[in-house]
C-alpha positions in Angstrom: 111.2 -53.8 54.7 114.4 -55.8 55.3 117.3 -55.9 52.9 119.7 -57.7 55.1 122.3 -60.0 53.5 120.6 -62.9 51.8 121.2 -66.2 50.1 121.1 -64.3 46.8 124.0 -62.1 47.9 126.0 -65.1 49.0 125.4 -66.8 45.7 126.4 -63.7 43.7 129.7 -63.7 45.7 130.6 -67.4 46.0 128.8 -69.3 43.3 131.0 -69.8 40.2 128.7 -72.2 38.3 128.4 -72.0 34.6 124.6 -72.1 34.0 124.6 -71.3 30.3 124.4 -74.3 28.0 126.1 -72.8 24.9 125.0 -75.7 22.6 121.4 -75.3 23.7 121.6 -71.5 23.2 122.9 -72.0 19.7 120.1 -74.3 18.8 117.5 -72.0 20.3 118.9 -69.0 18.5 118.7 -70.8 15.2 115.2 -72.0 15.8 113.8 -68.7 17.0 115.5 -66.7 14.2 114.3 -69.1 11.4 117.9 -70.1 10.9 118.9 -66.6 10.0 121.6 -66.1 12.7 124.9 -67.4 11.5 127.7 -68.8 13.7 129.9 -66.0 12.3 127.5 -63.3 13.4 127.5 -64.7 17.0 131.2 -65.2 17.0 131.6 -61.5 16.3 129.8 -60.9 19.6 131.5 -63.2 22.1 130.5 -61.2 25.1 126.8 -60.8 24.3 125.8 -63.5 26.8 127.4 -64.3 30.1 128.0 -67.9 31.2 126.6 -67.3 34.6 123.4 -66.1 36.3 122.6 -63.3 38.7 120.6 -63.9 41.9 118.2 -61.6 43.7 115.9 -61.9 46.7 112.2 -61.9 46.2 111.8 -59.0 48.5 114.1 -57.0 46.3 112.3 -57.9 43.1 108.9 -57.2 44.6 110.1 -53.7 45.6 111.4 -53.1 42.0 108.0 -54.1 40.6 106.2 -51.7 43.0 108.6 -48.9 41.9 107.7 -49.6 38.2 104.0 -49.5 38.9 104.3 -46.3 41.0 106.2 -44.6 38.2 103.6 -45.6 35.6 100.8 -44.4 37.8 102.5 -41.1 38.4 103.0 -40.4 34.7 99.3 -40.4 34.3 98.8 -37.5 36.7 97.8 -34.2 35.0 100.3 -32.2 37.1 103.2 -34.5 36.0 102.2 -34.4 32.3 101.9 -30.6 32.4 105.4 -30.2 33.6 106.9 -32.8 31.3 105.1 -31.3 28.3 106.9 -28.1 29.0 110.2 -29.6 28.0 109.0 -32.3 25.6 110.3 -31.8 22.0 108.0 -30.3 19.3 107.8 -33.7 17.6 106.0 -35.2 20.6 103.5 -32.3 21.3 100.9 -33.4 18.8 100.4 -36.8 20.4 101.2 -35.9 23.9 97.7 -35.4 25.2 96.3 -38.5 23.5 96.1 -42.0 25.1 98.3 -43.3 22.3 100.7 -46.2 22.5 102.3 -47.2 25.8 105.6 -48.2 24.2 106.8 -51.8 23.9 109.6 -53.1 26.0 109.9 -50.4 28.6 113.2 -50.8 30.4 113.7 -50.0 34.1 117.3 -50.3 35.2 118.3 -50.8 38.8 121.3 -51.2 41.0 120.9 -53.3 44.1 122.0 -51.8 47.4 121.9 -52.8 51.1 119.0 -50.4 51.5 117.0 -51.8 48.5 116.8 -51.4 44.7 117.8 -48.0 43.3 116.4 -47.0 39.9 119.1 -45.4 37.8 117.3 -45.0 34.4 114.2 -45.5 32.4 114.4 -46.5 28.7 111.7 -46.6 26.0 113.4 -48.8 23.4 115.3 -51.1 25.8 117.2 -53.6 23.8 117.7 -57.3 24.6 114.2 -58.7 25.4 114.1 -61.1 22.5 117.7 -62.2 23.2 117.0 -62.7 26.9 113.9 -64.7 26.2 116.1 -67.2 24.3 118.9 -67.0 26.9 116.4 -68.0 29.6 115.6 -71.3 27.8 119.3 -72.3 27.6 120.1 -72.5 31.3 121.1 -75.6 33.3 122.0 -76.2 36.9 125.4 -77.6 37.5 125.2 -78.0 41.2 122.4 -78.8 43.7 122.4 -75.3 45.2 121.7 -73.7 41.9 119.2 -76.3 40.9 117.1 -75.4 44.0 117.2 -71.8 42.9 116.4 -72.2 39.2 112.8 -72.1 38.1 111.4 -74.8 35.8 113.0 -74.7 32.4 111.5 -71.7 30.5 110.4 -72.3 26.9 110.5 -69.5 24.3 106.7 -69.9 23.7 106.1 -68.4 27.2 107.6 -65.1 26.2 106.2 -65.3 22.7 102.7 -65.1 24.0 103.5 -62.1 26.3 105.3 -60.2 23.4 102.4 -60.9 21.0 99.8 -59.6 23.4 101.9 -56.4 23.9 102.3 -55.6 20.2 98.6 -56.4 19.6 97.6 -54.0 22.4 99.8 -51.3 21.0 98.1 -51.8 17.6 94.6 -51.6 19.2 95.4 -48.5 21.2 95.9 -46.7 17.9 92.4 -47.6 16.8 93.3 -50.6 14.7 91.8 -54.1 14.7 93.3 -57.5 14.2 97.0 -57.4 13.6 99.2 -55.4 11.3 99.8 -57.0 7.9 103.4 -55.7 7.7 105.8 -54.6 10.4 109.2 -52.9 10.0 111.9 -53.2 12.7 113.7 -49.9 12.2 117.0 -48.5 13.3 119.8 -46.5 11.7 122.1 -48.8 9.8 120.6 -51.8 11.5 123.1 -54.3 10.2 125.9 -52.4 11.9 124.2 -52.4 15.3 125.7 -54.7 18.0 122.2 -56.0 18.8 121.4 -56.8 15.2 120.9 -60.5 16.0 117.9 -59.4 18.1 116.4 -57.7 15.0 116.5 -61.1 13.3 114.7 -62.7 16.2 112.1 -60.0 16.2 111.6 -60.4 12.4 111.0 -64.1 12.8 108.7 -63.5 15.8 106.4 -61.3 13.7 106.4 -63.7 10.8 105.7 -66.6 13.1 102.4 -64.9 14.0 101.3 -64.1 10.4 102.8 -60.7 9.9 105.2 -59.8 7.2 108.3 -58.3 8.7 111.3 -56.4 7.4 114.4 -54.9 9.0 114.7 -51.4 7.6 117.1 -48.4 7.8 115.2 -45.4 9.0 116.7 -43.2 6.3 115.4 -45.5 3.6 111.8 -45.2 4.6 109.5 -43.2 2.2 106.3 -41.4 3.1 104.0 -40.7 0.1 100.4 -40.9 -0.7 99.5 -41.3 3.0 101.6 -44.5 3.2 104.9 -45.3 4.9 106.9 -47.4 2.5 109.9 -49.7 2.9 111.3 -51.1 -0.3 108.1 -50.0 -2.0 105.8 -51.9 0.4 103.4 -50.4 2.8 104.3 -50.5 6.5 101.5 -50.7 9.1 103.5 -50.8 12.3 107.1 -49.8 13.2 109.0 -51.4 16.0 111.2 -48.4 16.7 114.9 -48.9 17.8 116.1 -45.5 16.6 118.0 -43.5 19.4 117.0 -40.2 17.9 114.1 -40.4 20.3 112.4 -37.2 19.1 112.9 -38.1 15.4 114.4 -34.7 14.8 117.1 -35.6 12.4 116.4 -35.1 8.6 116.8 -38.8 7.8 113.9 -39.6 10.2 111.4 -37.1 8.7 109.4 -39.7 6.7 108.9 -41.8 9.9 108.0 -38.8 12.0 105.4 -37.4 9.5 103.8 -40.8 8.9 103.4 -41.2 12.7 102.0 -37.7 13.2 99.5 -38.3 10.3 98.4 -41.5 12.0 99.5 -43.4 8.8 101.6 -45.9 10.9 101.6 -47.2 14.4 105.0 -46.3 15.9 106.1 -48.0 19.1 107.8 -46.6 21.1 107.3 -43.1 19.8 108.5 -39.6 20.8 105.6 -38.9 23.1 106.2 -42.1 25.1 109.9 -41.2 25.4 109.0 -37.6 26.5 106.7 -39.0 29.2 108.9 -41.7 30.6 112.5 -41.7 29.5 113.6 -38.1 29.3 116.1 -37.9 32.2 114.7 -34.6 33.4 111.6 -36.6 34.4 113.7 -38.2 37.1 113.9 -34.8 38.8 110.1 -35.0 39.3 109.9 -38.7 40.2 112.6 -38.4 42.9 111.0 -35.3 44.6 108.9 -36.6 47.5 107.6 -33.2 48.5 106.4 -32.4 45.0 104.8 -35.8 44.6 103.0 -35.6 47.9 101.6 -32.2 46.9 100.1 -33.9 43.8 98.3 -36.4 46.0 100.5 -39.4 45.4 99.6 -42.0 48.0 101.9 -43.2 50.8 102.6 -46.6 49.2 103.6 -45.1 45.9 105.7 -42.5 47.6 107.6 -45.2 49.4 108.1 -47.1 46.2 109.3 -43.9 44.4 111.8 -43.5 47.2 113.8 -46.0 45.2 114.3 -43.5 42.4 117.7 -42.0 42.8 117.5 -38.3 43.7 118.1 -36.3 40.6 118.4 -32.6 39.9 118.8 -30.5 36.8 122.3 -29.0 36.1 122.0 -25.2 35.6 124.7 -22.5 35.7 123.4 -21.1 38.9 123.9 -24.5 40.6 127.4 -25.1 39.2 129.4 -24.1 42.4 127.2 -26.2 44.7 127.2 -29.3 42.3 130.9 -29.1 41.9 131.4 -29.1 45.7 129.1 -32.2 45.9 130.4 -33.9 42.7 132.0 -36.9 44.4 128.6 -38.2 45.4 127.0 -37.5 42.0 126.7 -39.0 38.6 126.2 -36.7 35.6 124.1 -37.8 32.6 123.1 -35.8 29.4 119.4 -35.2 29.2 119.2 -36.7 25.8 121.8 -39.4 26.2 121.6 -43.1 25.8 123.7 -46.2 26.2 126.0 -44.7 28.8 127.4 -42.1 26.3 128.9 -38.9 27.7 128.2 -39.9 31.3 130.6 -39.0 34.1 131.2 -40.1 37.7 131.6 -36.9 39.6 134.7 -37.8 41.5 136.6 -38.4 38.1 135.5 -35.1 36.5 138.1 -32.7 35.1 137.6 -29.0 35.2 137.4 -28.9 31.4 134.6 -31.4 31.2 132.8 -29.8 34.1 132.7 -26.5 32.3 130.8 -28.1 29.5 128.4 -29.9 31.9 127.8 -26.8 33.9 126.4 -25.0 30.9 123.3 -27.2 31.1 121.8 -30.1 29.2 122.7 -32.5 32.1 121.2 -34.0 35.2 123.1 -34.7 38.3 122.0 -38.0 40.0 122.8 -39.4 43.4 125.5 -42.0 42.9 124.6 -45.6 43.8 127.3 -48.2 43.2 126.3 -51.0 40.8 125.6 -54.4 42.0 128.4 -57.0 41.9 128.7 -60.5 40.6 131.9 -62.6 41.2 132.9 -64.9 38.3 135.9 -67.0 37.4 138.0 -66.2 34.4 140.8 -68.7 33.6 140.6 -69.9 37.2 140.9 -66.4 38.7 138.0 -64.8 40.7 137.0 -61.4 39.3 134.2 -59.0 40.0 131.8 -57.8 37.4 129.4 -54.9 37.8 125.7 -55.6 37.3 122.7 -53.7 36.3 119.3 -55.3 36.7 116.7 -54.5 34.0 113.0 -55.1 34.2 111.4 -55.3 30.8 107.8 -54.1 31.3 104.7 -53.2 29.5 101.7 -51.3 31.0 103.1 -51.8 34.5 103.5 -55.5 34.2 107.0 -57.1 34.1 107.7 -59.3 31.1 111.1 -60.6 32.1 114.1 -59.7 34.2 117.7 -59.7 33.1 121.1 -58.6 34.2 124.0 -57.0 32.3 127.4 -57.9 33.6 130.3 -55.6 32.7 133.5 -53.8 33.6 134.2 -50.1 33.3 131.8 -47.2 33.8 128.9 -48.4 31.6 127.6 -51.6 30.1 129.4 -52.3 26.8 129.2 -56.0 25.9 133.0 -56.0 25.5 133.9 -57.6 28.9 135.2 -61.2 29.2 132.6 -63.0 31.3 130.1 -60.2 30.8 127.0 -59.8 28.8 123.3 -60.5 29.4 122.6 -62.9 32.2 119.3 -64.4 33.6 118.2 -63.3 37.0 116.9 -65.9 39.5 114.7 -64.8 42.4 115.1 -66.6 45.7 
């Protein structure tokens, strides 16, 4: 499959169009949040949305989709599940073997290379989907070249229907019928989270479809009498944004017990994270010999070749990994949001001693994609990750995150979420 330089690459390097209509975005955010997003709240997050778009070839996107589907097919294999269960946390074991929830808004993060897309990470509670759905509706073409690339104007109702079907399916997978009466969007100190505006969008989404919805701090939930309560009211479903993925902290005990007792539908849940997003799983998904031995077909093996080769850091491998460090990227097994990750060529001996004790994976390094933008008339490069939001193997939407530095941080002028156009 060819990944030769394309029109998309040329646009990413030479197109400096501002495609975001900020006024239209502001109107859409107000409408979709039920007028609950204030101007002050958005002004405190000036780099949440980029002014520009990212471009990608259809060949590249199709290959990314094949990789997502190959991963989700592989995680159903009994050999895979047996190995993953061996390192899954105790909190996930009860539900591990059940069909259970699939996990809403799976996030598959890629870098684009000359050889094709390279999967760098899988996330179970990938943030940004509601925000990017609104962002997609506020784009405009400011030159003929971009107009030819842009799809017809997307309306929020398009994503609304996809998201509703996803949450309904999660509800039904847990043996329920209809829709939940009351949903809680749960995180730790939700109002302090940078993506808190998205929680407001999610709340209005549920209410728009006849479900009561609250934004709740995980530590404030109470489990008593077989019911999970938020502010004294019964919660039927939790849209989980907590980054204690195993729910092992004391303040998450009520939520964990309610889920394990099947008193609430929790999505995503610890078992979903253990199956898909534990970084040790990438060791299995990037091992072609192991996968072939399990009977994975040629087409899926080829697609899984886009998963960056990953290995577990152990003391006995320390000398070899240190020697190869300049070609590796080190990530904590239980990490999230780019915290405590290290580019191998920048490692100090002191940090390496901590990593070498274990609890990390070493991943082949693939440079991030690049998007050129203009800031105050000057051309500057921004790194870009491409995220596919997916559910049950189907892609819901595609977005980019533009940034500077080692990880995405929503603090970069000209950076933030950006729509991705496929050519």
